[in-house]
VOMAR-274175 format. One record per residue (C-alpha): y negated, x negated, z. Coordinates in steps of 0.2 Angstrom, whole numbers, padded with zeros to 4 digits, always signed. Last residue first. Layout:
BEGIN
YXZ;...
// end
This chain:
BEGIN
-0041+0198-0037;-0025+0187-0035;-0031+0175-0048;-0019+0163-0056;-0015+0171-0072;-0033+0176-0074;-0040+0158-0071;-0028+0151-0084;-0032+0164-0097;-0051+0161-0094;-0049+0142-0097;-0038+0145-0112;-0051+0156-0120;-0064+0142-0117;-0053+0130-0125;-0050+0140-0141;-0068+0143-0145;-0066+0156-0159;-0052+0164-0149;-0065+0175-0140;-0070+0183-0156;-0065+0177-0173;-0050+0166-0177;-0051+0150-0187;-0052+0140-0170;-0065+0127-0165;-0057+0116-0152;-0072+0105-0149;-0071+0096-0133;-0067+0080-0142;-0058+0084-0158;-0047+0100-0159;-0032+0095-0168;-0013+0092-0164;-0014+0104-0150;-0011+0097-0132;-0009+0110-0118;-0004+0101-0102;+0001+0110-0086;+0000+0101-0069;+0007+0106-0053;+0025+0100-0059;+0018+0082-0058;+0030+0071-0069;+0020+0073-0085;+0004+0068-0077;+0008+0052-0067;+0022+0049-0079;+0010+0044-0093;+0010+0055-0109;-0008+0060-0107;-0014+0042-0108;-0007+0041-0126;-0019+0054-0132;-0033+0042-0133;-0049+0050-0127;-0064+0047-0139;-0058+0052-0156;-0048+0067-0149;-0034+0069-0163;-0020+0074-0150;-0032+0087-0143;-0032+0088-0124;-0032+0103-0112;-0027+0100-0094;-0023+0114-0082;-0021+0112-0064;-0013+0122-0050;-0017+0113-0033;-0005+0100-0028;-0013+0084-0036;-0006+0068-0029;+0001+0061-0045;-0017+0063-0052;-0023+0050-0040;-0025+0033-0049;-0026+0042-0066;-0043+0050-0059;-0052+0035-0065;-0067+0029-0055;-0059+0014-0047;-0052+0006-0063;-0067+0010-0073;-0079+0002-0060;-0068-0014-0059;-0068-0015-0078;-0087-0012-0079;-0091-0026-0067;-0089-0031-0048;-0092-0013-0042;-0105-0010-0029;-0113+0006-0036;-0129-0001-0043;-0119-0017-0049;-0107-0006-0059;-0118+0006-0067;-0132-0005-0074;-0127-0021-0082;-0109-0019-0084;-0109+0000-0086;-0123-0001-0099;-0115-0015-0108;-0098-0006-0109;-0108+0010-0115;-0114-0001-0130;-0130-0010-0136;-0138-0015-0119;-0148-0032-0121;-0164-0023-0122;-0161-0015-0105;-0161-0033-0097;-0175-0031-0085;-0180-0013-0084;-0180-0013-0065;-0173+0000-0052;-0175+0002-0033;-0194-0001-0029;-0198+0007-0046;-0190+0024-0041;-0197+0037-0052;-0202+0026-0066;-0186+0017-0065;-0176+0033-0064;-0185+0039-0080;-0180+0023-0089;-0162+0025-0084;-0162+0042-0092;-0168+0035-0109;-0156+0021-0108;-0141+0033-0105;-0148+0044-0119;-0148+0030-0132;-0132+0023-0126;-0123+0040-0128;-0129+0044-0145;-0127+0026-0152;-0109+0026-0145;-0105+0043-0153;-0112+0037-0170;-0102+0020-0169;-0086+0029-0165;-0076+0020-0178;-0082+0003-0173;-0076+0005-0155;-0087+0008-0140;-0079+0025-0135;-0062+0017-0138;-0066+0003-0125;-0070+0017-0112;-0054+0027-0115;-0040+0015-0109;-0048+0008-0093;-0056+0025-0092;-0040+0034-0088;-0046+0051-0083;-0058+0054-0098;-0054+0073-0097;-0052+0082-0114;-0055+0098-0104;-0049+0097-0086;-0046+0113-0077;-0043+0115-0058;-0036+0131-0050;-0035+0142-0034;-0047+0133-0023;-0049+0146-0009;-0035+0138+0001;-0046+0123+0003;-0036+0107-0003;-0026+0098+0010;-0010+0094+0000;-0019+0081-0011;-0038+0083-0009;-0040+0066-0017;-0030+0072-0032;-0040+0088-0034;-0057+0078-0033;-0050+0065-0046;-0046+0080-0058;-0063+0087-0055;-0072+0071-0059;-0061+0066-0074;-0064+0083-0082;-0083+0081-0079;-0082+0065-0089;-0074+0075-0103;-0076+0093-0098;-0074+0100-0081;-0068+0116-0074;-0067+0123-0056;-0059+0139-0050;-0063+0147-0033;-0056+0162-0025;-0061+0170-0009;-0079+0165-0007;-0083+0162+0011;-0101+0157+0007;-0102+0144+0020;-0084+0139+0020;-0076+0141+0002;-0093+0138-0007;-0097+0123+0004;-0080+0115+0003;-0081+0117-0016;-0098+0110-0018;-0094+0095-0006;-0078+0091-0016;-0089+0092-0032;-0100+0078-0025;-0085+0068-0018;-0079+0066-0036;-0092+0053-0039;-0081+0042-0049;-0088+0045-0067;-0105+0039-0062;-0123+0045-0058;-0138+0035-0053;-0145+0036-0035;-0162+0040-0028;-0157+0059-0029;-0166+0075-0032;-0180+0067-0043;-0168+0064-0058;-0165+0083-0059;-0170+0085-0078;-0154+0093-0083;-0144+0078-0077;-0149+0066-0063;-0134+0069-0052;-0122+0081-0061;-0129+0098-0066;-0118+0112-0060;-0115+0129-0069;-0110+0142-0056;-0101+0158-0062;-0096+0173-0052;-0082+0181-0062;-0082+0199-0068;-0074+0197-0085;-0090+0197-0095;-0097+0184-0083;-0082+0173-0087;-0084+0174-0105;-0103+0170-0104;-0100+0155-0092;-0087+0148-0104;-0100+0149-0119;-0114+0142-0108;-0105+0127-0102;-0097+0124-0119;-0114+0124-0126;-0122+0111-0115;-0136+0119-0105;-0130+0115-0088;-0131+0097-0093;-0123+0084-0104;-0126+0065-0104;-0107+0062-0100;-0098+0078-0097;-0102+0095-0089;-0095+0103-0073;-0092+0122-0072;-0088+0132-0056;-0079+0149-0059;-0079+0161-0044;-0068+0176-0041;-0076+0192-0036;-0077+0203-0020;-0086+0189-0011;-0100+0190-0024;-0105+0208-0019;-0114+0211-0036;-0109+0197-0047;-0118+0181-0045;-0124+0169-0059;-0128+0153-0050;-0137+0138-0058;-0132+0123-0048;-0143+0108-0045;-0136+0092-0036;-0143+0085-0021;-0144+0067-0014;-0153+0061+0002;-0137+0062+0013;-0122+0066+0002;-0118+0081-0009;-0133+0092-0004;-0131+0107-0015;-0147+0115-0022;-0146+0132-0028;-0155+0140-0043;-0152+0159-0047;-0147+0162-0065;-0153+0175-0077;-0138+0184-0084;-0127+0177-0098;-0117+0192-0105;-0125+0191-0122;-0122+0173-0125;-0125+0170-0144;-0119+0156-0154;-0123+0146-0170;-0111+0133-0174;-0118+0115-0172;-0111+0109-0156;-0093+0114-0160;-0094+0107-0177;-0098+0089-0170;-0081+0087-0161;-0072+0098-0173;
// end
């Protein structure tokens, strides 16, 4: 299902042309949001979407969820993480799985400056870790406008999941991610040659190699394991107080299901976990037609509808 979901032909008839918006997430760094506003946006709920590793606002799960939300009268904001979707010039930094402050800044701006009454935020895989980490860091002090958080196959326990991504059985996924990570890094070197060098790039053959040689040192971590520990939402999910939905397939090839049985999750009454036996990694292709064809997207909209007061 992991591969099938990215290959099925899809149409998005409700996806209106977006308005581009830059969010300053820290001094000197911006991320790009593609905003689909309803008439009179403050009279509608808003769904913010965050993609996974090496994805973008054009990832099919982002487009599919946006299409469903727009049809139901939501404002939708598709966010590119730092450097993604051709936005490398917007920040001198790279990106990593621990930059939850970026999405905290977006939520606070939407709730404050825009005065939006209801905000939901959903993230896939790496994006799922980021939004769960954000929710845990908010703790009891989350903005009142933030009504719900959704993580789809979140890589929230990276000390467990990162080695699995590099395992022999996942050679195709490892090749795909490493190729794209190195390509993006070369772009950053060309844009910021005073900050980044190509030295050692030919020694990188796995995600762990990339994180050891590139990600960790550029963000002040000792090594990849130190980065995985500090970037993982597992350290703070027990502090989540906003209603939260987690969708994970028990056969996910990249995110071991054992992590989702830990008491940090199962002991938190604010977190609901749906864990069907099959679904792959962010796939969840159903045998049903219509909205249920892409099961996770339908569950996201169901969760938002049940918690909306509008």
